[in-house]
DRENGU-280670 format. One record per residue (C-alpha): residue in three letters; x, y, z. Coordinates in pm, whole numbers, padded with zeros to 5 digits, always signed. Layout:
BEGIN
ALAXYZ/...
***
This chain:
BEGIN
MET+00485+05613+09955/SER+00746+05676+10199/GLN+00981+05506+09992/TYR+00924+05766+09718/ARG+00911+06074+09964/ILE+01191+05951+10130/HIS+01384+05886+09847/PRO+01458+06202+09701/TRP+01641+06339+10020/VAL+01827+06012+10061/SER+01972+06079+09758/GLN+02010+06429+09791/LEU+02197+06372+10106/ALA+02434+06081+09996/LEU+02539+06282+09673/VAL+02648+06597+09924/LEU+02819+06316+10175/LYS+02982+06249+09822/GLN+03064+06559+09730/TRP+03181+06687+10060/GLY+03345+06412+10229/TRP+03229+06217+10561/LEU+03473+06446+10766/GLN+03381+06768+10617/LEU+02987+06700+10615/PHE+03053+06515+10964/SER+03238+06843+11126/LEU+02987+07051+10940/THR+02687+06944+11039/THR+02796+06855+11446/LEU+02887+07243+11402/LEU+02573+07330+11286/ILE+02348+07150+11569/ILE+02546+07258+11842/VAL+02513+07643+11657/ALA+02136+07547+11659/SER+02115+07370+11971/GLY+02283+07729+12137/LEU+02003+07968+11905/ILE+01726+07753+12006/ALA+01821+07745+12416/LEU+01883+08077+12384/ALA+01554+08135+12153/PHE+01361+07968+12445/SER+01510+08124+12750/LEU+01434+08492+12531/THR+01070+08350+12510/LEU+01030+08154+12864/HIS+01237+08395+13077/ASN+01292+08750+12884/ARG+01624+08715+12935/VAL+01960+08511+12857/ASP+01988+08244+13047/TRP+02350+08116+13015/GLU+02336+07812+13196/PHE+02018+07688+13029/ILE+02228+07763+12662/SER+02523+07601+12740/GLY+02374+07323+12897/ALA+02199+07313+12524/VAL+02536+07372+12395/LEU+02668+07068+12602/PHE+02412+06869+12560/ALA+02460+06914+12160/VAL+02815+06885+12193/VAL+02818+06505+12334/ALA+02512+06388+12122/ALA+02542+06564+11823/PRO+02888+06333+11694/PRO+02722+06012+11773/LEU+02364+06120+11623/VAL+02545+06284+11333/SER+02785+05998+11276/ALA+02452+05747+11325/CYS+02262+05989+11064/LEU+02517+06007+10795/TYR+02581+05664+10864/LEU+02236+05550+10806/ILE+02236+05789+10520/LYS+02543+05605+10327/HIS+02355+05272+10348/LEU+02040+05389+10290/ASP+02181+05483+09958/ALA+02397+05185+09903/THR+02089+04995+09970/LEU+01834+05204+09774/PHE+02078+05227+09419/TYR+02096+04825+09526/LEU+01711+04804+09507/GLN+01716+05017+09206/ASP+01955+04829+09018/SER+01801+04505+09153/ALA+01441+04637+09017/ARG+01630+04740+08696/GLN+01784+04383+08668/GLU+01428+04252+08777/LYS+01261+04478+08473/ARG+01548+04348+08189/LEU+01482+03991+08329/ASN+01097+04012+08296/GLU+01157+04182+07951/ASN+01431+03892+07876/LEU+01149+03640+08022/GLN+00895+03779+07797/GLU+01113+03812+07442/ASN+01179+03394+07567/ILE+00816+03318+07617/ARG+00707+03487+07313/GLN+01049+03341+07121/LEU+00949+02997+07266/ASN+00556+03062+07163/PHE+00657+03150+06765/GLU+00922+02843+06792/ILE+00616+02605+06939/GLU+00450+02740+06661/GLU+00649+02699+06447/ARG+00723+02360+06584/LYS+00392+02270+06558/LYS+00325+02357+06178/ALA+00666+02190+06112/PHE+00528+01896+06275/GLN+00197+01965+06087/ALA+00419+01947+05741/LYS+00644+01645+05911/ARG+00260+01428+05938/GLN+00168+01562+05585/ALA+00502+01463+05436/VAL+00451+01139+05629/ASP+00144+01097+05481/GLU+00247+01198+05148/LEU+00552+00957+05130/ARG+00344+00663+05249/LYS+00113+00701+04985/GLU+00418+00722+04711/ILE+00553+00439+04882/THR+00238+00269+04865/GLU+00213+00368+04528/ARG+00554+00264+04387/LYS+00481-00080+04608/LYS+00193-00066+04325/THR+00367+00043+04022/GLN+00671-00156+04148/LEU+00418-00512+04151/LEU+00290-00393+03832/VAL+00556-00297+03658/GLU+00739-00663+03825/GLU+00412-00825+03651/GLN+00422-00662+03363/SER+00790-00780+03309/LEU+00698-01102+03473/LEU+00422-01145+03160/MET+00676-00981+02919/LYS+00917-01258+02991/SER+00673-01507+02996/ILE+00515-01413+02608/VAL+00923-01368+02501/ASP+00983-01733+02627/SER+00686-01849+02518/SER+00739-01690+02152/PRO+00868-01946+01876/ASP+01040-01675+01762/LEU+01381-01630+01899/PHE+01545-01301+02055/TYR+01832-01157+02211/TYR+01975-00836+02340/ARG+02277-00664+02326/ASP+02440-00403+02473/GLU+02659-00117+02302/THR+03005-00324+02380/GLY+02864-00620+02181/ARG+02777-00864+02487/PHE+02491-01067+02538/ALA+02278-00891+02791/SER+01907-01067+02762/CYS+01744-01347+02556/ASN+01451-01580+02527/LYS+01400-01948+02572/MET+01414-02068+02223/PHE+01744-01873+02162/GLU+01887-02057+02451/ARG+01745-02374+02260/MET+01909-02269+01931/ILE+02233-02222+02090/GLY+02186-02486+02356/LYS+02305-02308+02642/SER+02137-02135+02918/SER+02105-01764+02985/SER+02383-01754+03233/GLU+02587-01902+02985/LEU+02512-01633+02736/ILE+02505-01350+02930/GLY+02808-01127+02945/HIS+02990-01293+02636/TYR+03057-01202+02234/PRO+02917-01384+01970/SER+03246-01508+01891/GLU+03265-01689+02228/ILE+02880-01843+02174/TYR+02871-01884+01803/ALA+03027-02204+01607/PRO+03331-02098+01449/ASP+03168-02112+01088/MET+02861-01878+01140/ALA+03054-01618+01379/PRO+03228-01405+01107/ALA+02846-01358+00931/ALA+02696-01272+01260/ILE+02953-01018+01341/LEU+02928-00879+01014/THR+02600-00799+00991/ASP+02559-00634+01356/HIS+02852-00460+01305/GLU+02705-00321+00955/VAL+02376-00272+01222/SER+02582-00059+01426/VAL+02741+00134+01122/ASN+02474+00203+00963/GLN+02186+00295+01265/ALA+01930+00102+01020/GLU+01738-00209+01085/LEU+01858-00517+00828/THR+01671-00817+00782/LEU+01855-01146+00623/ASP+01773-01518+00595/VAL+02009-01733+00800/GLU+02093-02085+00763/TYR+02142-02249+01063/ASN+02260-02617+01231/THR+02116-02693+01587/PRO+02384-02834+01840/ASP+02161-03191+01751/GLY+02221-03138+01384/GLN+01881-03020+01220/LEU+01911-02794+00968/MET+01730-02494+01029/TRP+01657-02159+00838/PHE+01604-01799+01054/GLU+01480-01468+00905/MET+01688-01257+01106/ARG+01585-00874+01185/LYS+01836-00687+01321/VAL+01731-00349+01506/PRO+02002-00064+01641/PHE+01806+00034+01969/PHE+01875+00359+02129/ASP+01819+00558+02456/ARG+01615+00892+02507/GLN+01895+01116+02368/GLY+01905+00913+02051/ARG+02261+00728+02190/TYR+02319+00374+02030/ILE+02319+00145+02336/GLY+02276-00205+02156/LEU+02088-00443+01883/LEU+01779-00599+01904/GLY+01763-00915+01737/PHE+01473-01114+01638/GLY+01446-01466+01474/ARG+01193-01628+01262/ASP+01177-01974+01154/ILE+01145-01998+00852/THR+01271-02368+00751/SER+00908-02471+00621/ARG+00918-02178+00371/LYS+01280-02231+00250/MET+01215-02610+00230/ALA+00914-02530-00018/GLU+01100-02267-00159/GLN+01352-02504-00229/ALA+01126-02767-00344/LEU+00964-02527-00566/GLU+01297-02423-00703/ARG+01368-02753-00756/ALA+01026-02876-00930/TYR+01103-02514-01142/GLN+01454-02642-01228/ASP+01240-03018-01340/LYS+00977-02822-01544/GLY+01304-02634-01704/LYS+01461-02933-01803/PHE+01172-03107-01912/ILE+01074-02831-02118/ALA+01413-02806-02279/THR+01420-03158-02326/LEU+01117-03162-02454/SER+01153-02870-02674/HIS+01515-03013-02817/GLU+01371-03348-02878/LEU+01060-03179-03065/ARG+01277-02925-03236/THR+01520-03177-03382/PRO+01308-03306-03671/LEU+01100-02989-03697/ASN+01473-02794-03763/GLY+01461-03047-04029/ILE+01155-02971-04163/VAL+01201-02612-04134/GLY+01588-02636-04353/LEU+01470-02884-04561/THR+01111-02719-04714/ARG+01371-02342-04705/ARG+01601-02522-04929/LEU+01288-02697-05120/LEU+01181-02324-05217/GLU+01477-02216-05367/THR+01487-02474-05591/ARG+01215-02495-05943/LEU+00904-02660-05839/THR+00592-02666-05998/ASN+00256-02441-05841/GLU+00122-02721-05673/GLN+00467-02874-05543/ARG+00508-02486-05437/SER+00213-02495-05258/TRP+00248-02822-05092/ALA+00616-02696-04967/ASN+00444-02351-04893/THR+00218-02555-04662/ILE+00468-02811-04504/PHE+00656-02438-04443/SER+00387-02300-04276/SER+00252-02567-04057/ALA+00682-02624-03912/GLU+00641-02270-03826/THR+00298-02324-03655/LEU+00407-02604-03475/GLY+00718-02402-03380/ASN+00525-02092-03236/ILE+00348-02351-03033/PHE+00729-02481-02876/ASN+00776-02108-02868/ASP+00488-02038-02642/ILE+00550-02372-02427/ILE+00899-02222-02369/ASP+00795-01892-02287/LEU+00517-02014-02085/ASP+00763-02138-01879/LYS+00994-01795-01854/ILE+00664-01639-01780/ASP+00630-01833-01461/ARG+00995-01799-01348/GLN+00994-01420-01486/ASP+01271-01487-01663/LEU+01104-01349-02018/ASP+01392-01161-02244/ILE+01244-00860-02474/LEU+01591-00755-02727/TYR+01472-00502-02929/GLN+01610-00364-03236/SER+01601-00125-03510/THR+01354-00316-03735/ASP+01240-00252-04073/ILE+00855-00220-04040/ALA+00764-00274-04425/GLN+00915-00593-04427/PHE+00819-00755-04088/ILE+00456-00642-04181/LEU+00471-00839-04543/ASP+00631-01124-04392/ILE+00328-01144-04158/ALA+00095-01054-04442/ASN+00254-01351-04637/PHE+00203-01612-04352/ALA-00147-01507-04297/GLU-00230-01519-04650/LEU-00046-01883-04669/ILE-00285-01992-04413/CYS-00620-01797-04507/GLN-00593-01996-04840/GLN-00561-02318-04668/LYS-00842-02312-04523/GLY-01046-02089-04804/LEU-01073-01743-04656/SER-00976-01396-04779/PHE-00721-01202-04654/LYS-00686-00810-04647/LEU-00360-00599-04499/GLN-00458-00236-04445/GLN-00178+00016-04370/VAL-00219+00377-04243/GLY+00062+00633-04087/GLU+00453+00598-04182/LEU+00492+00240-04208/HIS+00843+00260-04359/GLY+01133+00267-04240/TYR+01300+00103-03923/LEU+01105+00103-03577/LYS+01228-00020-03240/MET+01032-00324-03150/ASP+01152-00721-03053/PRO+01078-00823-03419/THR+01033-01221-03289/ARG+00737-01122-03004/VAL+00580-00936-03212/ARG+00568-01203-03457/GLN+00489-01444-03219/VAL+00193-01236-03099/LEU+00054-01162-03454/TRP+00097-01497-03536/ASN-00073-01652-03242/LEU-00378-01382-03302/LEU-00394-01473-03697/SER-00363-01858-03625/ASN-00663-01760-03390/ALA-00885-01602-03593/VAL-00835-01851-03882/LYS-00912-02139-03656/PHE-01239-02019-03541/THR-01313-01864-03906/ALA-01566-02115-04112/ARG-01595-01839-04387/GLY-01516-01505-04470/GLU-01239-01232-04435/ILE-00924-01234-04229/SER-00763-00886-04192/LEU-00481-00726-04032/TYR-00413-00334-03937/ALA-00120-00165-03889/GLU-00119+00199-03779/LEU+00206+00407-03656/CYS+00044+00647-03416/GLY+00294+00902-03275/GLN+00531+00694-03106/GLU+00289+00375-03113/LEU+00251+00096-03312/ILE-00085-00082-03350/PHE-00213-00388-03520/VAL-00559-00527-03513/VAL-00651-00919-03639/SER-00968-00873-03707/ASP-01222-01199-03855/THR-01539-01301-03907/GLY-01588-01611-03738/ILE-01803-01746-03454/GLY-01722-01452-03197/ILE-01673-01447-02814/SER-01943-01383-02573/LEU-01927-01084-02381/HIS-01879-01282-02001/GLU-01569-01477-02168/GLN-01432-01192-02303/GLN-01339-01136-01940/ARG-01150-01468-01924/ILE-00996-01524-02290/PHE-00669-01433-02224/ASP-00600-01624-01867/MET-00401-01932-01840/TYR-00534-02243-02012/TYR-00896-02102-02014/LYS-01077-02331-02251/SER-01471-02184-02356/SER-01799-02307-02234/ASP-01935-02272-02578/GLY-01962-02552-02737/ARG-01868-02441-03081/ARG-01543-02333-02939/LEU-01458-02678-02767/SER-01525-02885-03103/ILE-01176-02687-03226/VAL-00925-02812-03026/GLY-00686-02590-02907/SER-00334-02584-02614/GLY-00563-02286-02429/ILE-00197-02139-02378/GLY-00159-01904-02694/LEU-00347-01609-02588/SER-00207-01576-02225/VAL+00098-01567-02355/SER+00036-01380-02657/LYS-00111-01070-02350/ALA+00268-01154-02150/LEU+00444-01067-02461/VAL+00309-00757-02500/GLU+00324-00611-02152/ALA+00644-00739-02133/MET+00673-00525-02408/GLY+00518-00214-02264/GLY+00176-00250-02421/HIS-00144-00400-02410/VAL-00419-00584-02594/THR-00796-00598-02593/VAL-01061-00785-02780/GLN-01407-00624-02917/SER-01609-00905-03031/GLN-02001-01045-03082/ILE-02140-01375-03098/ASN-02153-01443-03523/GLN-02004-01105-03613/GLY-01607-01203-03558/SER-01385-01067-03305/HIS-01117-00811-03320/PHE-00841-00826-03142/THR-00604-00475-03086/VAL-00229-00466-02972/ARG-00088-00162-02880/LEU+00274-00180-02797/PRO+00538+00198-02760/THR+00783+00167-03025/GLU+01067+00477-03147/VAL+01195+00572-03476/GLN+01547+00426-03591/GLN+01833+00491-03819/ALA+01825+00283-04077/PRO+02105+00029-03993/GLU+02472+00063-04162/LEU+02503-00190-04476/ASN+02805-00403-04398/GLN+03021-00420-04612/PRO+03040-00804-04777/LEU+03399-00927-04598/VAL+03561-01203-04704/CYS+03591-01560-04539/PRO+03850-01821-04619/GLU+03782-02124-04696/LEU+03764-02346-04369/THR+03767-02688-04261/VAL+03495-02727-03996/LEU+03375-02999-03723/LEU+03023-03029-03698/VAL+02934-03261-03389/GLU+02586-03303-03405/ASP+02385-03625-03371/VAL+02092-03578-03533/PRO+02168-03678-03939/LEU+01870-03432-04042/ASN+02016-03151-03906/ALA+02385-03231-03955/GLU+02285-03259-04340/ILE+02103-02917-04353/ALA+02439-02732-04147/THR+02648-02946-04413/ASN+02465-02775-04698/LEU+02474-02423-04546/LEU+02863-02443-04523/GLU+02942-02624-04848/GLN+02755-02366-05000/ARG+02979-02147-04845/GLY+03269-02296-04991/HIS+03395-02458-04643/THR+03484-02808-04583/VAL+03294-03014-04326/VAL+03407-03325-04114/HIS+03094-03480-03933/ALA+03100-03619-03581/GLU+02771-03798-03460/THR+02901-03849-03085/GLY+03118-03728-02810/GLU+03393-04004-02883/ASP+03375-03942-03259/ALA+03420-03538-03224/LEU+03728-03657-02956/ALA+03907-03869-03188/LEU+03889-03638-03534/LEU+04042-03400-03331/GLU+04353-03570-03225/THR+04364-03668-03544/GLU+04286-03412-03804/ASP+04519-03181-03789/ASP+04376-02910-03997/ILE+04055-02806-03829/ASP+03968-02461-03825/LEU+03631-02466-03659/VAL+03385-02694-03481/LEU+03028-02598-03476/LEU+02906-02809-03143/ASP+02596-02958-03024/MET+02515-02939-02680/GLN+02321-03261-02682/LEU+02472-03521-02768/PRO+02384-03924-02733/ASP+02725-04037-02506/MET+02795-03693-02306/ASN+02765-03374-02310/GLY+02880-03085-02542/ASP+03004-02873-02252/GLN+03257-03204-02166/ILE+03420-03179-02519/ALA+03485-02815-02473/ARG+03666-02836-02151/PHE+03857-03103-02299/MET+03980-02910-02561/GLN+04050-02613-02315/GLN+04302-02819-02154/GLU+04432-02957-02431/PRO+04724-02689-02573/HIS+04728-02797-02944/LEU+04348-02794-02932/ALA+04258-02446-02699/GLN+04337-02212-02947/ILE+04031-02359-03201/PRO+03724-02127-03197/ILE+03399-02325-03042/VAL+03055-02225-03194/VAL+02789-02361-02986/LEU+02459-02505-03137/SER+02139-02513-02933/ALA+01771-02508-02908/ASN+01820-02273-02618/VAL+02122-02052-02649/ARG+02116-01925-02293/LYS+02106-02252-02092/ALA+02407-02358-02323/GLU+02574-02083-02200/GLN+02553-02121-01825/GLN+02684-02472-01927/LEU+02993-02309-02065/GLU+03044-02087-01797/GLY+03385-02054-01743/ILE+03509-02179-02078/SER+03592-01929-02345/ILE+03315-02018-02673/ALA+03355-01782-02976/GLY+02994-01758-03005/ALA+02637-01948-03009/LEU+02402-02019-03256/ALA+02038-02137-03271/LYS+01912-02384-03421/PRO+01742-02368-03653/ILE+02076-02201-03784/ASN+01976-01877-03955/THR+02220-01822-04262/ASN+02311-01424-04136/LYS+02430-01534-03825/LEU+02597-01777-03958/ASP+02787-01555-04195/GLN+02824-01327-03878/VAL+02963-01531-03648/LEU+03217-01682-03962/ALA+03328-01324-04060/ARG+03368-01226-03686/LEU+03613-01502-03705/PHE+03819-01571-03983/SER+03752-01203-04221/PRO+04111-00989-04147/SER+03884-00649-04182/ALA+03655-00798-03936/SER+03887-00896-03650/ARG+04015-00527-03687/GLN+03691-00397-03656/GLN+03666-00604-03365/GLN+03979-00524-03201/ILE+03895-00180-03292/GLN+03569-00172-03024/GLU+03732-00377-02813/GLN+03981-00084-02764/ASP+03688+00148-02766/ASP+03489-00088-02466/LYS+03789-00058-02285/GLU+03806+00302-02214/PRO+03770+00447-01911/GLN+03378+00400-01792/ASP+03233+00550-01480/THR+03415+00415-01160/VAL+03114+00271-01017/LEU+02826+00211-01260/ASP+02907+00083-01634/THR+02692+00337-01785/ASN+02699+00141-02112/THR+02584-00178-02038/LEU+02305-00016-01824/GLN+02191+00246-02141/ASP+02194-00084-02359/TYR+02001-00349-02040/LEU+01720-00016-02025/GLN+01685+00008-02384/SER+01634-00339-02399/LEU+01445-00452-02092/GLY+01327-00153-01973/LYS+01359+00073-01641/GLY+01106-00223-01417/PRO+01289-00536-01534/MET+01587-00330-01431/GLN+01494-00234-01092/ARG+01381-00601-00980/SER+01757-00709-01100/MET+01896-00469-00885/GLN+01647-00569-00582/LEU+01677-00915-00666/PHE+02089-00843-00652/GLN+02038-00675-00327/GLN+01891-00918-00156/LEU+02173-01164-00263/VAL+02430-00960-00184/PRO+02420-01048+00221/GLY+02420-01425+00094/TYR+02737-01388-00128/VAL+02961-01151+00144/ASN+02807-01404+00393/LYS+02987-01713+00246/MET+03340-01534+00139/VAL+03348-01429+00516/GLU+03277-01782+00637/ALA+03575-01940+00331/ALA+03758-01652+00443/THR+03736-01763+00847/MET+03795-02151+00793/GLN+04036-02061+00519/GLN+03866-02227+00241/LEU+04024-02047-00077/GLN+03800-02262-00312/GLU+03496-02155-00136/PHE+03618-01804-00137/GLN+03716-01762-00469/ASP+03373-01916-00563/ALA+03177-01703-00357/ALA+03353-01384-00514/HIS+03292-01549-00856/LYS+02900-01513-00820/LEU+02930-01174-00669/LYS+03111-01085-00974/GLY+02904-01202-01208/ALA+02576-01074-01037/ALA+02746-00742-01026/ALA+02796-00702-01366/SER+02481-00792-01512/VAL+02317-00524-01315/GLY+02587-00295-01406/LEU+02802-00271-01115/LEU+03117-00223-01237/TRP+03356-00118-00955/VAL+03210-00423-00736/GLN+03262-00614-01023/GLN+03603-00532-01040/GLN+03653-00551-00699/ALA+03467-00916-00684/LYS+03734-01024-00973/GLN+04079-00917-00787/LEU+03881-01142-00443/GLU+03831-01438-00710/GLN+04204-01439-00830/LEU+04378-01420-00484/GLU+04594-01718-00431/GLN+04742-01674-00071/PRO+04542-01402+00080/ASN+04603-01265+00424/TRP+04240-01391+00572/THR+04243-01116+00863/ALA+04276-00887+00607/VAL+04051-00980+00412/GLN+03742-01008+00658/ARG+03830-00653+00729/GLN+03782-00589+00405/LEU+03496-00762+00352/ILE+03297-00543+00648/GLU+03392-00260+00397/PHE+03326-00415+00078/HIS+02963-00470+00196/LEU+02895-00128+00321/THR+03057+00015+00008/ILE+02847-00205-00195/ASP+02511-00070-00019/ALA+02613+00284-00125/HIS+02687+00168-00474/LEU+02352+00051-00483/GLN+02216+00388-00333/LEU+02366+00518-00642/LEU+02239+00256-00918/ASP+01863+00316-00762/GLU+01938+00696-00805/TYR+02031+00609-01220/LEU+01723+00416-01259/SER+01523+00625-01100/ALA+01641+00921-01327/TYR+01602+00712-01632/GLU+01325+00809-01860/GLY+01370+00656-02142/
***
């Protein structure tokens, strides 16, 4: 408390001391003390003695003079130093206060930091715990991925199918054990290398071409690949090449999968050889059987043109009918083979329907008379004029049905009902025979089906007639049905789509000059018929029975105008004679007309040889006249030149629309689409062969592959592809490097043209 009481006085005195100065205040204070001492002494003397005691006053003043200076000096010094001490203490107190405040602030900050560090430590511990959990989960996931990867690799490696992956640069990045085994190299030798460094030279171009196609089109590709293993084993793989994309849809590589189809290919090849052997057998059998049959048909036709008694004419008609029936059986056998090979041809033409029905009725009436049955013909609708149909196939179907009706009818009537209902032609063949049970009607059209009915088994049959008839009707876009009851007869109904056609223009008779014809035919009966037909038309015939005789006559006879050439001779084939004639300059100009029971097969055998035409045996007189007129009539020649000029007029640069329209009208939309799909499957093989040949610089193999592609393209109306393949076929000294690059673009262009062809066929509504 004293401190706070003294402190104001000390502060005031110290302030006065600073204001007045130490000397002035010292002097003034000393003077005041001296004066005060005198006054006090005066007051004491007056009080005590009632008088002024000057000695006492003088003594007091003197004492004050002596004692005041040191006392004042001491007081002033004390005040000064006391004020300094107080200031120091106050400043210390302020510093201490400030220090305490700072210390408290630091303590609060420290406490805050401690709390924050506690929180951070807790968060750190939590983060560490989460990190540990994440690390644990990642380890588990990594372990699981490694296990799955190991499992996947084990599955892929143990797969019998080969697998590989190529990155976007084209290098191998992965493969399985099967691929290593097929290539004969380990994965370390494969990964990081290009196909050209791995595959054999004859295999690399085709692989690179198809891989390039996948990367350009970014679409999967499936093809069959022939491969020779390092140990010399021939294998076939069904390769499926698939583009691989990342999450952004960017192409980053190619996946290749290959399945071993060697056994399937071997089976297909064996089956194809079996088909070929069967086709050869059927063709040979047909030729051998048709040889005497042609003689019977030809001589009977000639016999019917002579004057005969009624009985003789009846016998001749019977012979003719029997031969025609036997010919139908041959047709069934041949068609059965074609149906089995899906090679059945339907040739539509404008047909006089009234004459067609009359011919069928005459045949039916003839075979009915032979068995004592009556025949009835009923016609409904506008059955006159011309209809679009294949008369040969429809006739074959109706003859089969009528023959069966007669065969299974002992007494009663056979009837043929014909009706044109809009765009549909309907035939119904009815009989009053033994009938067909209900459960057998479901199988009556099956191939080689034989009835379990003893009455029907007693009648010998081939078991193929109805099956072939159904196939023919369905190939023409129609359908056949049966209705029957036991002992009440049967009704077979045939429904065929058709169109009304304009009557064909009648050609003016063409004058054909007298010719010298070399007939090369080994069967005397066939030769006699052909000779008679030619001599009736005023031509001279030189006959050769063997190939050697034909060659000798060609060398010795100078006035031969035409060669009628049979394809099957005792000593050589007809194509050998044709090739010999083509190689000899003085014989190359003589036209060759082929005689064969199988015209298509003959044309295939003569592929690459220029022939003037082909005639099916037995020889049709109208077709013979047309061939002779086309070859030797001046007016026909002019018409042919005009037609050729018309054909050369520019068509669509991509598609041969005239050919396509002709095929579509003749074959229909379905067969043409199947042909296009077959061509699409064959194209990679043709192009691969061309690439391989170009890589090996084998000109002949390259031209052969181009020739096959040209023919295949022509058969489906791909005009541009056909022309390009022809140009490739005619290359003599090609730049093989440029050709390989050209083939890649060629293959891609073919795919684009196939798309146009598919759109064209899909839009067809004929």
